[in-house]
KOLBA-759358 format. One record per residue: residue number from 0; z negated, y, x of N, C-alpha, C in turn. Coordinates in pm, 1 decimal. Atoms other than C-alpha are relative to their C-alpha. Layout:
   n     n_c3     n_c2     n_c1    ca_c3    ca_c2    ca_c1     c_c3     c_c2     c_c1
 NUM        Z        Y        X        Z        Y        X        Z        Y        X
...
//
This chain:
   n     n_c3     n_c2     n_c1    ca_c3    ca_c2    ca_c1     c_c3     c_c2     c_c1
   0    -40.4    -67.5    -20.9  -7053.7  11358.9  10251.7     86.3     32.9    187.0
   1     32.3      3.6   -162.4  -6912.7  11427.8  10609.4     36.4    201.0     16.1
   2    -26.2    -80.5     -4.5  -6841.9  11789.8  10726.6     92.5     61.1    -20.3
   3   -127.5     10.9     11.3  -6500.9  11938.6  10645.8     66.4    180.0     69.6
   4    -38.7   -118.7    -49.3  -6306.6  12177.6  10826.2    164.2     48.9    -97.6
   5    -56.8    -14.7     62.6  -5999.0  12386.2  10691.4    126.6     69.6    146.5
   6    -44.6     10.2   -150.2  -5697.5  12459.2  10938.1    156.6     -9.3    -81.3
   7    -85.7    -91.1     49.5  -5314.3  12549.8  10873.8    122.1   -156.2     52.8
   8    -80.3    101.0    -23.6  -4975.9  12360.5  10940.4     57.2     14.7    201.5
   9    -24.1    -14.2   -137.7  -4850.3  12353.3  11358.1     85.5    202.1    -10.8
  10    -11.9   -132.5    -34.1  -4619.5  12670.2  11250.2    -20.8     67.8   -150.7
  11      3.7    -15.3     93.3  -4734.0  12812.0  10958.9     89.3    166.4     -8.8
  12     25.1   -186.4    -10.2  -4653.3  13124.8  10748.3    -75.3     57.4    -33.2
  13    112.2   -102.4     79.3  -4828.0  13389.1  10555.7    -34.7     10.6    -40.3
  14     65.5    114.4    162.9  -4859.0  13187.0  10212.4    -81.0    -81.4    100.5
  15    122.3     53.4    -18.6  -5068.0  12925.9  10423.3    -60.4     77.2     75.7
  16     91.3    -36.5   -118.4  -5258.3  13137.8  10623.8   -103.8     47.2   -117.1
  17     55.4    -62.3    150.5  -5341.3  13320.8  10335.9   -129.0    -74.3    -75.1
  18     33.7    203.9     12.7  -5427.4  12936.7  10173.7    -62.8    -20.7     -0.3
  19    140.5     89.1    -23.8  -5626.0  12825.7  10392.6   -141.2    134.2     55.4
  20    163.2    -72.7    -42.0  -5882.2  13182.5  10506.3    -68.5    -11.4   -215.2
  21    -38.2     41.4    156.3  -5900.5  13175.0  10130.6    -89.2   -112.0    -44.5
  22     39.2    114.4     24.4  -5964.1  12775.2  10090.8   -175.8     -6.5     94.6
  23     42.0     25.5    -56.4  -6228.9  12841.7  10353.9   -111.7     83.7     53.5
  24    101.4    -33.6     40.5  -6454.2  13089.9  10243.0    -75.3     -6.7   -202.4
  25     25.2     99.3     69.1  -6441.8  12916.6   9923.4    -98.0    -78.8    -12.4
  26     40.9    131.4    -48.8  -6565.1  12643.9  10022.4   -137.0    -40.2    120.1
  27    126.6     41.6   -175.2  -6799.3  12706.4  10297.5     83.7     -3.4    141.6
  28    -41.7      2.2    -91.5  -6575.7  12655.1  10519.3     29.4     14.3    152.7
  29    -66.2   -112.1   -128.5  -6507.4  12691.0  10892.1    184.1     -6.4     17.7
  30   -184.5    -16.7    -19.6  -6152.0  12812.7  10958.4      6.6    -11.6    137.2
  31   -134.2    -13.8    -76.8  -5940.1  12685.8  11250.6    126.0      3.2    -19.4
  32    -88.4    -40.6    -35.3  -5704.5  12715.4  11471.4     64.9   -138.0    -21.6
  33     -1.6    186.3    -10.3  -5471.4  12394.5  11429.9     87.4    -13.7    122.6
  34     -8.3      5.9   -150.1  -5329.5  12449.5  11846.0     73.3   -106.9    -23.9
  35   -145.8    138.7     -3.3  -5052.7  12173.9  11739.1   -103.0    -43.0     48.1
  36     57.5    128.1     62.6  -5345.5  11902.5  11740.3    -22.6    -61.5   -133.5
  37    -75.1     84.0    134.1  -5291.6  11612.9  11552.3   -153.7     -1.1    -21.7
  38    116.6     14.3    100.6  -5653.3  11503.1  11247.2    -97.0    -23.1    107.4
  39     92.1     66.3   -123.3  -5814.5  11303.8  11579.1    -76.5     90.6     43.0
  40     10.9   -133.7    -60.9  -5831.2  11583.1  11788.6    -79.9    152.0    -34.1
  41     29.7   -162.2     83.1  -5931.9  11859.4  11519.6   -142.5   -137.2    -45.0
  42    195.9    -46.6     57.3  -6221.3  11667.7  11407.7    -99.2    -36.5    121.0
  43    122.4     17.5   -132.2  -6358.9  11557.6  11721.6    -34.2    113.7     93.6
  44     37.3   -107.0   -105.2  -6350.4  11853.7  11889.2    -76.2    104.7   -113.0
  45     87.2    -89.4     95.5  -6529.1  12029.4  11564.4   -136.9    -62.0    -73.5
  46    163.2     89.1    138.4  -6753.8  11776.6  11440.4     63.8     19.1   -139.4
  47      4.4     -0.9    162.7  -6587.0  11744.0  11108.8    114.3   -169.8    -74.4
  48      1.1     90.5     39.1  -6515.6  11467.0  10926.3    169.2    -32.6   -127.9
  49    -58.8    -20.2     73.8  -6248.3  11599.5  10649.2     64.1    152.8     74.2
  50   -158.8   -104.2    -20.6  -5902.6  11831.6  10688.1     45.9     95.4   -105.6
  51   -127.2     -6.4    107.2  -5802.7  12013.5  10443.4     81.6    199.5     37.1
  52    -96.8   -120.5    -42.8  -5491.2  12190.7  10570.8     60.7     58.0    -70.8
  53    -55.3   -104.8     32.0  -5288.7  12472.6  10400.8    182.2     -9.6     86.2
  54   -164.7     61.9   -100.5  -4880.6  12377.2  10449.0     77.9     41.6   -114.2
  55    -45.5      3.6    172.6  -4635.6  12540.7  10233.8     27.4     32.4    -76.8
  56     97.7    -13.9     80.7  -4824.4  12645.1  10033.2    -70.6    -19.4    -68.4
  57      3.1    120.0    104.9  -4913.0  12378.5   9917.0   -216.8    -75.1     72.2
  58     94.4    113.2    -87.4  -5263.9  12133.9  10027.1    -36.3    -50.3    -24.3
  59     -5.7    169.2     -3.1  -5379.1  11813.9  10152.3   -125.1     13.6    141.3
  60    179.2     96.5   -170.9  -5721.3  11633.4  10292.1     18.0    -76.3     38.2
  61     55.0    152.5   -129.3  -5722.5  11437.3  10552.8    -84.8    -45.1     21.0
  62    116.8    136.2    -64.3  -5962.8  11186.7  10583.3    -24.0    -54.1     60.3
  63    -72.3     64.7   -148.4  -6023.9  10980.5  10799.1      4.1   -204.8   -142.5
  64   -104.2    172.6     74.4  -5897.0  10707.2  10498.3    135.2     33.4     -4.0
  65   -167.8    -70.7    -14.4  -5548.7  10927.2  10474.2    -24.8    110.7   -112.6
  66     10.9   -121.3     48.1  -5466.7  11196.2  10308.5    -40.0     15.8   -110.3
  67     44.5    -51.9    114.5  -5503.7  11342.4   9986.1     37.8    149.1    -54.9
  68   -123.7    -90.4     91.8  -5295.2  11542.2   9723.1    -46.6     69.4   -125.8
  69     25.8     70.4    203.5  -5299.9  11627.7   9356.8    180.4     -5.4    -16.6
  70   -119.9     57.8     38.5  -5034.3  11450.2   9211.3    -52.2    -45.8   -133.7
  71     35.8     54.2    119.8  -5057.3  11385.7   8812.9      4.8   -148.2    -32.2
  72    -39.2     91.6    -18.1  -4971.0  11030.6   8875.3    -18.3   -107.0   -140.7
  73     17.9    155.9    191.3  -5078.9  10750.6   8557.1     53.5    155.6   -154.8
  74    -14.7   -131.4    115.0  -5098.7  11111.1   8377.3    159.3     29.5    -69.4
  75   -101.0    -35.4    106.8  -4731.4  11093.0   8320.1     37.1    -33.6    -68.6
  76     11.6    166.8    141.2  -4642.4  10768.0   8181.0    -20.1      0.1   -136.1
  77    114.2      0.8    179.9  -4954.1  10816.2   7913.7     87.3     69.5    -75.6
  78    -88.4    -93.9     77.8  -4795.5  11097.2   7839.6     71.0    -14.9   -114.7
  79    -83.0    -52.1     13.5  -4511.9  11062.1   7790.7     73.5   -139.8    -63.1
  80     34.4     57.5     27.7  -4595.8  10768.4   7619.1   -105.5     -1.4   -196.9
  81     69.6   -116.1    161.0  -4788.6  10947.7   7373.2     67.3     44.5   -120.4
  82   -122.5    -57.2     87.5  -4503.2  11116.9   7286.8     91.5    -75.6    -84.3
  83    -88.4    123.5     88.4  -4331.7  10831.6   7165.3   -120.3    -82.9    -89.3
  84     38.9     67.2    116.3  -4598.1  10732.4   6955.4   -109.5   -106.9     45.4
  85     84.7    146.6     11.2  -4797.7  10426.7   7153.7   -134.8     78.2     16.9
  86    160.1      8.2    -88.4  -5152.5  10401.1   7228.4    -88.8    -73.3    120.8
  87     55.9    -74.4   -121.4  -5362.0  10509.8   7490.0   -180.7    -69.7    -27.6
  88    199.8     90.0     12.0  -5728.9  10311.5   7496.2    -87.0    110.9     58.0
  89     93.3    -63.5    -26.7  -5886.2  10591.5   7622.4     -7.6    143.5   -124.4
  90    -45.9   -108.0    183.0  -5734.7  10860.9   7300.2    -57.3    -79.6   -106.0
  91     91.5     83.0    102.6  -5868.3  10612.5   7120.0   -156.1     12.8    -14.7
  92    107.0     38.9     41.7  -6136.0  10486.6   7223.9   -134.6    190.7     28.7
  93     31.6   -145.3     87.6  -6227.2  10913.0   7190.3     11.6     -8.7    -79.5
  94   -123.5    -17.4    114.2  -6060.3  10941.9   6917.6     -3.6    171.9    -19.6
  95    -99.3   -151.7    -31.5  -5932.1  11276.4   7029.6     93.1     35.6    -77.3
  96    -17.5   -114.2    125.4  -5789.4  11489.5   6819.9      2.9    102.7     50.3
  97    -20.2   -145.3   -106.5  -5623.2  11803.7   6905.5    -96.5     99.5   -103.2
  98    135.6    -37.1    -25.9  -5857.2  12059.1   6907.8   -160.6     -0.7     12.6
  99    173.1     85.9    -54.1  -6175.9  11847.6   6998.4     47.5    102.0    186.7
 100     61.0     -1.8   -118.7  -6349.8  11979.2   7324.1    -55.1   -146.0      0.2
 101     41.2     60.4   -102.3  -6390.9  11737.4   7591.0    -24.1     21.9     83.4
 102     56.6     11.9   -175.5  -6621.8  11722.4   7873.5     70.3   -148.8     98.8
 103    -78.1     86.7    -89.4  -6449.6  11538.4   8189.7   -131.2    -32.5    109.4
 104      0.8    -22.1    -98.0  -6767.3  11446.4   8374.3     28.3    -12.3    192.7
 105    -55.7     -7.0   -143.0  -6616.7  11329.4   8685.6    168.2     16.2     26.0
 106   -132.2     22.8     -5.6  -6273.0  11412.3   8740.2    104.1    -27.7      5.6
 107    -46.2     86.4    -64.9  -6168.8  11315.9   9007.6    134.9     65.4     94.8
 108   -148.7   -106.9    -22.7  -5778.1  11367.7   9037.5     21.6     41.6    -75.3
 109     27.8    -41.0    176.0  -5765.1  11472.9   8660.9     96.2    -54.0    -74.4
 110    -46.6     42.6    116.1  -5585.5  11266.2   8562.3    -33.3    -18.1   -156.7
 111     50.5     35.4     53.2  -5743.4  11142.2   8326.3    -30.8    159.3   -165.5
 112      9.2   -148.8     64.6  -5800.7  11562.7   8214.6     40.4     48.9    -63.5
 113   -110.0    -29.8     36.8  -5450.4  11581.0   8150.2     82.3    -65.1    -74.7
 114    -18.1     46.9    184.8  -5409.8  11338.2   7892.9    -66.9     34.2   -130.9
 115     48.3    -33.5    111.7  -5614.3  11457.4   7713.2    -35.1    188.8    -36.9
 116    -52.5   -143.2     58.0  -5574.4  11804.0   7722.2    144.6     31.9    -73.8
 117    -87.3    -35.5     54.7  -5259.6  11761.3   7589.2     51.8    -74.5    -80.5
 118     11.2     31.6    163.3  -5369.6  11547.9   7293.8    -67.9    107.9    -89.6
 119    160.6    -63.6     61.0  -5667.5  11800.8   7220.8    114.9    145.0    -15.5
 120    -43.1    -96.0    -26.6  -5364.4  12053.1   7245.0    -87.7    220.9     23.9
 121     62.1   -116.8     30.2  -5399.9  12493.6   7253.1   -123.1     14.0    -81.1
 122    123.7    -32.0     97.9  -5654.5  12489.9   7009.6    -98.2    -86.9     68.1
 123    136.6     51.9     -5.5  -5871.2  12256.2   7181.7    -61.3     76.2    194.0
 124    122.5    -36.4    -59.0  -6073.9  12297.4   7481.1     35.8   -151.7     84.0
 125     32.5    143.0   -113.6  -6125.8  12009.0   7851.2      8.6     80.2    111.7
 126     27.7      6.2   -112.1  -6337.3  12053.8   8111.2    -87.2   -111.6     73.2
 127     54.4     77.4   -165.0  -6318.9  11900.6   8440.9   -131.2     37.0    114.3
 128     77.3    -45.8   -164.3  -6645.5  11869.9   8681.2     23.9   -116.7     57.6
 129     38.3     60.6   -114.0  -6660.7  11762.2   9005.3   -114.6     21.6     93.0
 130     72.0     -7.7    -55.4  -6907.8  11703.6   9235.3     38.0     37.8    160.9
 131    -85.5    -15.3    -80.3  -6713.3  11719.4   9526.1     87.5    143.5    100.7
 132    -75.5   -172.5     -3.0  -6621.5  12103.5   9625.4    106.5      6.1     45.5
 133   -120.8     54.7    -85.4  -6294.2  11962.0   9866.4     56.1    -48.6   -114.9
 134    -88.4     27.9     88.8  -6174.9  11797.5   9570.0     11.3     64.1   -121.6
 135      8.3    -94.2     74.0  -6265.0  12049.7   9296.3    130.2    104.8     75.7
 136    -76.7   -101.2    -39.0  -6094.3  12320.2   9485.8    131.3    -86.3     -2.0
 137   -208.6     72.0      9.0  -5752.6  12079.9   9537.5     -0.2    -42.4   -180.6
 138    -67.6     73.7    153.4  -5736.8  11981.3   9151.8    -13.0    145.3    -32.3
 139   -137.4   -148.7     40.2  -5728.8  12371.4   9076.2     45.9     38.7    -28.2
 140    -80.2    -41.2      6.9  -5604.7  12448.6   9252.3    208.1    -59.3      4.8
 141    -95.6     60.1     41.8  -5316.4  12198.8   9230.8     56.8    -11.1   -152.3
 142    -15.9     -6.8    145.0  -5384.5  12202.5   8827.2    111.1    188.4     -3.8
 143    -65.8   -118.9     50.6  -5274.4  12574.9   8866.6    183.4     48.8     16.5
 144   -137.3    -33.0    -22.5  -4945.1  12586.9   9064.8     67.5    -63.7    -24.7
 145   -130.6    108.0     72.1  -4794.9  12238.6   8910.9    147.0     68.3    -27.7
 146   -104.1    -83.6    -21.8  -4451.5  12349.2   8929.1    193.7   -110.3    -69.3
 147   -152.5     73.5     11.3  -4263.2  11981.8   8897.3    -70.0   -102.5   -117.8
 148     65.4    112.3    121.8  -4231.8  11732.1   8599.7     32.1     90.5   -115.3
 149    -99.3    -68.9     68.6  -4150.2  11793.9   8271.8   -103.4    109.4    -62.6
 150    106.2   -126.8     82.7  -4256.0  12124.1   8072.5   -158.3    -46.3    -80.1
 151     73.0     87.1     44.5  -4472.1  11955.1   7871.2   -188.4    -25.6     19.6
 152    132.5     67.5   -152.2  -4705.8  11819.1   8200.3    -26.8    163.1    -25.6
 153     19.8   -196.6     -6.3  -4616.7  12247.3   8270.1    -81.9     68.1    -72.4
 154     47.5    -60.9     92.9  -4759.5  12319.2   7991.9   -152.7     29.6     28.6
 155    116.1    140.9     21.0  -5072.1  12056.3   8012.6    -86.9    131.9     47.2
 156     55.9    -50.7    -72.7  -5235.8  12201.1   8320.2    -77.8     98.3     38.9
 157    121.9   -123.8    -46.6  -5316.8  12551.7   8366.4   -166.7    -14.7    -77.6
 158    115.5      3.5     99.4  -5517.1  12466.5   8067.9   -195.8   -125.8     -5.8
 159     52.1     72.7    -34.8  -5723.9  12248.5   8219.2   -184.8    121.4     52.1
 160     93.3      8.3    -21.1  -6111.8  12362.7   8308.8    -61.7     -5.1    101.5
 161      3.0    162.1    -79.3  -6204.6  12237.5   8654.5   -121.8    147.7     98.1
 162    163.3   -113.8    -87.5  -6664.3  12361.1   8770.3     -6.4   -123.7    143.4
 163    110.8    134.6    -83.2  -6764.0  12202.2   9086.6    -91.2    103.1    -70.6
 164    148.6     15.2      9.6  -7075.9  12060.4   8978.6    -55.5    -98.2     18.6
 165     36.9     56.0     18.5  -7334.0  11843.9   8970.3     23.5    -76.5    -94.6
 166    -18.5     -2.9    190.1  -7201.9  11683.4   8598.8   -219.1     -9.2    -92.8
 167    140.8     79.2     93.4  -7618.3  11587.0   8566.9    -63.0    171.8    -25.6
 168     55.3   -120.8     90.4  -7709.5  11962.6   8563.5    148.3    111.4    -45.5
 169   -128.2    -70.1    168.3  -7355.1  12098.0   8380.4    -84.3    -58.2    -54.2
 170     33.6     44.9    154.1  -7470.6  11858.8   8158.1   -232.4     96.7    -84.6
 171    106.0   -130.7     32.4  -7851.9  12036.2   8150.7    -54.7    101.9    -63.5
 172      3.5   -127.4    -37.8  -7718.0  12351.2   8165.8    123.2    103.0   -142.3
 173    -91.8     19.1    112.1  -7476.0  12305.1   7814.9   -138.2      5.6   -136.9
 174     33.6      9.6    138.9  -7596.7  12342.1   7455.8     13.5    -65.3    -74.3
 175    -72.6    170.7      0.0  -7660.9  12011.1   7270.1    171.8     10.4   -143.9
 176   -139.1     59.8    107.7  -7318.7  11912.5   7036.6     42.9    181.4     22.9
 177    -74.8    -83.5    -28.5  -7121.0  12180.5   7232.1    180.5    -37.9     22.8
 178   -114.2    -40.8    -33.3  -6865.1  11960.5   7340.8     55.1   -179.0   -133.3
 179    -25.6     27.8    146.2  -6669.5  11682.8   7064.9    -84.4   -129.1    100.7
 180     20.7    163.9   -103.1  -6686.3  11407.3   7362.3     11.0     23.0    145.6
 181    -14.0    -92.0   -202.9  -6818.3  11385.8   7719.2      5.1   -148.6     24.9
 182    -92.5    149.9     53.0  -6641.9  11117.5   7861.4    -31.3    -49.7    266.0
 183      4.2      8.7    -98.6  -6743.4  10954.9   8216.3    108.9   -157.2     89.5
 184    -47.6    141.0     -7.7  -6507.3  10744.1   8486.3    -85.8     32.8    157.1
 185     95.0     71.3   -159.4  -6707.4  10610.2   8777.3     83.1    -32.0    130.3
 186    -68.4     71.6    -84.7  -6500.3  10578.8   9063.0    -44.3    -60.0    141.8
 187     53.3     79.2   -161.1  -6569.6  10327.1   9343.8    -60.9   -133.6    -32.0
 188    116.6    156.1    -26.8  -6782.3  10056.4   9200.5     41.3    -68.7     30.9
 189    -27.1    137.8    -37.4  -6559.3   9762.4   9220.3    122.0     46.7    136.1
 190    -98.6     32.9     -3.2  -6272.5   9625.0   9390.1    169.1    119.8    -72.9
 191   -115.6      7.2     75.8  -5983.4   9709.2   9141.9     17.0    174.6     59.1
 192     18.1    -39.8    -23.4  -6044.5  10029.8   9273.2    125.3    124.4     88.6
 193    -47.7     12.5   -140.6  -5850.2  10022.1   9587.8    138.9     17.0     -0.7
 194   -212.6    -61.2     10.9  -5485.0  10176.6   9592.6    -38.1    176.1    103.7
 195    -50.2   -127.2    -85.2  -5314.2  10455.4   9829.6    -28.8    111.3    -63.9
 196     21.9   -116.1     41.6  -5419.5  10699.0   9588.6   -110.8     66.4      5.8
 197     98.1    -23.4      3.8  -5748.5  10701.6   9543.3    -73.9    -83.2    203.9
 198     15.4      2.0   -108.9  -5823.0  10587.7   9883.6    -58.5     33.5    113.6
 199    110.5    -49.5   -169.8  -5933.1  10829.7  10104.9    -29.6     61.1    -90.3
 200    158.8    -64.7    -42.7  -6111.0  10982.0   9875.0   -119.1     40.9     -9.2
 201    224.2     97.2    -85.8  -6449.3  10756.4  10009.0     -5.0    140.4     69.3
 202     74.9    -54.8   -144.6  -6453.0  11037.1  10266.4      8.3    150.7    -50.7
 203     47.8    -42.3     54.2  -6552.7  11233.0   9957.0    -83.8     36.1    -78.4
 204    109.9     48.5    176.4  -6726.1  11162.4   9637.6   -120.9    -84.1    112.6
 205     65.5     95.6    -33.0  -7004.8  10979.0   9668.1    -11.9    -95.0   -174.8
 206    -56.3     47.7    130.8  -7004.6  10718.7   9385.0   -137.6   -112.2    -43.5
 207     51.9    -14.1    100.4  -7312.3  10750.9   9230.5    -39.8    -63.2   -152.0
 208    -12.4     55.4    162.6  -7386.8  10498.2   8961.1    -48.6     92.8    -92.8
 209     53.6    -99.5    123.5  -7459.3  10626.3   8634.5   -149.5    -60.8    -83.2
 210     77.7     38.6    -38.4  -7795.9  10595.4   8486.6     -9.3     31.8   -155.9
 211     46.7    -27.8     93.1  -7987.4  10634.3   8151.0    -48.5    110.6     -5.2
 212      4.7   -176.4      3.8  -8066.5  11021.2   8218.7    114.5     74.2      1.9
 213   -148.7    -87.1     28.7  -7766.4  11097.8   8228.1    115.9     10.4    -82.2
 214      5.4     81.8    187.3  -7660.7  10880.9   7876.8     13.6    127.2    -22.8
 215     17.5    -84.4     44.0  -7885.8  11072.3   7759.7     -8.6    156.9    -99.3
 216    -32.4   -113.8     35.8  -7833.4  11407.9   7833.0    236.0     24.3    -36.7
 217   -168.3      6.2     23.7  -7439.9  11323.1   7739.5    -17.6     -2.8   -147.4
 218     55.9     50.8    150.9  -7554.8  11221.7   7367.2    -27.4    130.1    -17.8
 219     55.7   -101.9     68.0  -7728.6  11512.4   7332.4    100.7    124.4     51.4
 220    -76.2    -73.8    -15.4  -7468.9  11746.6   7488.4    198.6    -83.6   -122.4
 221   -179.2     23.3     57.0  -7147.2  11508.2   7263.3    -45.8     74.6   -148.3
 222     50.9    -57.1     91.1  -7151.1  11628.0   6953.3     97.3   -137.8   -206.2
 223    -15.4    101.3     74.9  -6949.2  11283.7   6778.4     -5.8   -156.0    161.6
 224     62.9    106.6    -45.1  -6932.4  11038.8   7092.6    -22.9     10.8    151.2
 225     57.4     65.2    -89.8  -7013.9  10909.9   7442.8     84.5    -74.7    105.8
 226   -149.5    156.7    -19.6  -6712.4  10730.5   7667.2    -35.3    -43.9    177.5
 227    100.9    117.3   -196.0  -6795.2  10511.1   7991.4    161.8    -40.4     -0.8
 228    -87.5     51.5      2.8  -6441.8  10431.9   8136.1    -42.3   -152.1    178.0
 229    138.6     -1.5   -117.4  -6612.6  10105.9   8352.0    192.5   -179.1     22.7
 230    -94.5    158.2     43.5  -6436.6   9711.3   8435.1     -8.3    -62.9   -141.8
 231     18.4    118.1    107.2  -6398.7   9453.8   8151.2   -135.5    -97.4    -45.9
 232    109.5     88.4    -75.0  -6638.5   9252.6   8285.5   -171.9     78.4      9.7
 233    187.0    -84.3     14.2  -6953.7   9517.3   8334.4    -92.6      4.0    -41.5
 234    124.9    -26.8    142.5  -7254.6   9519.9   8220.8    -69.3    155.6    -12.7
 235     70.4   -109.6     88.8  -7301.4   9853.8   8233.0    -44.2     38.4   -145.3
 236    -23.4    -20.0    176.5  -7168.7   9895.3   7839.6   -148.6    -33.2    -20.9
 237    219.5    -44.5     73.1  -7542.4   9779.9   7767.4    -71.9    -13.8     87.9
 238    151.7    -55.0    -59.8  -7773.3   9834.0   8022.6     44.6    177.9    -42.0
 239     65.6    -77.1      2.4  -7688.0  10185.8   7979.7     10.2     43.6   -190.1
 240    -26.6    -22.5    178.7  -7632.1  10143.3   7559.3    122.0     59.5    -50.4
 241    -99.2     44.1     73.2  -7244.3  10153.5   7474.4     -8.8   -139.1   -118.2
 242     -7.6     17.5     62.2  -7218.4   9988.0   7193.2     95.0   -108.9    -73.1
 243   -145.8     41.2     -4.1  -6842.3   9930.5   7100.6     76.8     -7.9    124.1
 244    -17.3     73.3   -110.5  -6629.1   9760.0   7405.9    136.9     23.6    -74.8
 245    -90.9    -11.9     75.2  -6254.5   9914.5   7348.5     81.7     32.9    120.0
 246    -83.4      0.9    -57.6  -5990.8   9817.5   7556.4    126.2   -116.6     -6.6
 247   -144.4    150.6      4.7  -5592.6   9640.4   7645.3    -56.8   -133.4     23.6
 248     67.2    104.8    -31.7  -5651.9   9258.8   7611.2    -15.6    -56.1     89.3
 249      4.0     46.8   -137.0  -5510.1   9208.0   7902.8    -50.7     91.5    101.3
 250     -1.5   -112.2    -77.7  -5633.1   9525.5   8080.7   -116.9    -25.6     93.3
 251    179.2     16.3    -71.1  -5878.7   9507.0   8375.5   -114.9     88.1     -1.1
 252    113.6   -137.7     96.7  -6049.4   9840.5   8244.9    -41.6      4.5   -120.7
 253    -41.8     -3.6    186.8  -6222.7   9900.8   7938.0   -102.0    165.8     20.4
 254     30.4   -116.3     -5.2  -6385.1  10142.0   7766.6   -108.2     36.7    -88.4
 255    161.1     29.0     39.7  -6713.4  10183.9   7645.3    -71.7    136.9    -79.9
 256     47.7   -113.8     65.5  -6833.5  10439.4   7331.7   -152.9    -26.5    -83.1
 257    105.9     -0.8     75.1  -7134.6  10522.8   7202.0      8.0    152.7   -102.5
 258     22.3    -91.4     94.6  -7117.4  10648.7   6852.3   -131.9    103.1    -71.9
 259    131.9   -107.4     95.3  -7345.6  10944.5   6717.6    -10.9     -7.4    -83.8
 260    -34.3     53.7    225.4  -7230.3  10855.0   6354.5    -90.5   -112.3    -34.0
 261     36.3    174.1    -31.7  -7311.1  10439.5   6420.9   -114.2     84.1     46.3
 262    109.8      8.8    -39.9  -7635.6  10563.2   6651.6   -152.1     78.9   -143.3
 263     87.6    -50.9    161.8  -7759.9  10724.3   6306.8    -58.1      2.1    -22.4
 264     21.8    133.2    121.0  -7777.5  10441.5   6133.9   -115.6    -39.3     -3.5
//
């Protein structure tokens, strides 16, 4: 990940100035004057790769690959489908239900966590861990300040707890069986990840592959299941010990499942 600086729009209001100041403090990043400079000149002047901008009370991050901002993405149609009684393959793979505790080890922009938070309800819990400090901050602010879309989404988003941490370090610090489900969606493993919303994240995240040590820790922390999202043709499922694969017949993605009850037999 490259260096990140924080700035505002060309003519910021007081709220945006304060948001920029807070962001710089939390991220321990340099707060710089916009000085009417385009992002290319800002990067050159401050030897930075990413520019976090506070404008009109919102946060965006400009990377060399494009603009990144919080949005619920596919969580909206997925939650609507669940409300209509239709199947969601991630929810099916997790066997997720009301009251469950779910740990999302690869939060990203949070779409999967939003779906999970809707399913587990107020009595459940969703924690999303994100290793990239800028992305964790962007999503945390976005979830807390989401004011658009249907009420059922607005009610769900503030319930998601966002944690900035390396997922392995976070797992090591958790008690045994402390979450019902531990979930992974390793980003950018294959070309299917190339999209207008995901490409800008390449300047923020480090796409490390999962390994057996990490899955072992997830298995310890999970009470019921460890679930991984991957390409349907991926060899990672077998190599990492996922004994069952769930997915749509024509879907390019699938979900590997390690069920602790089945593993104990």
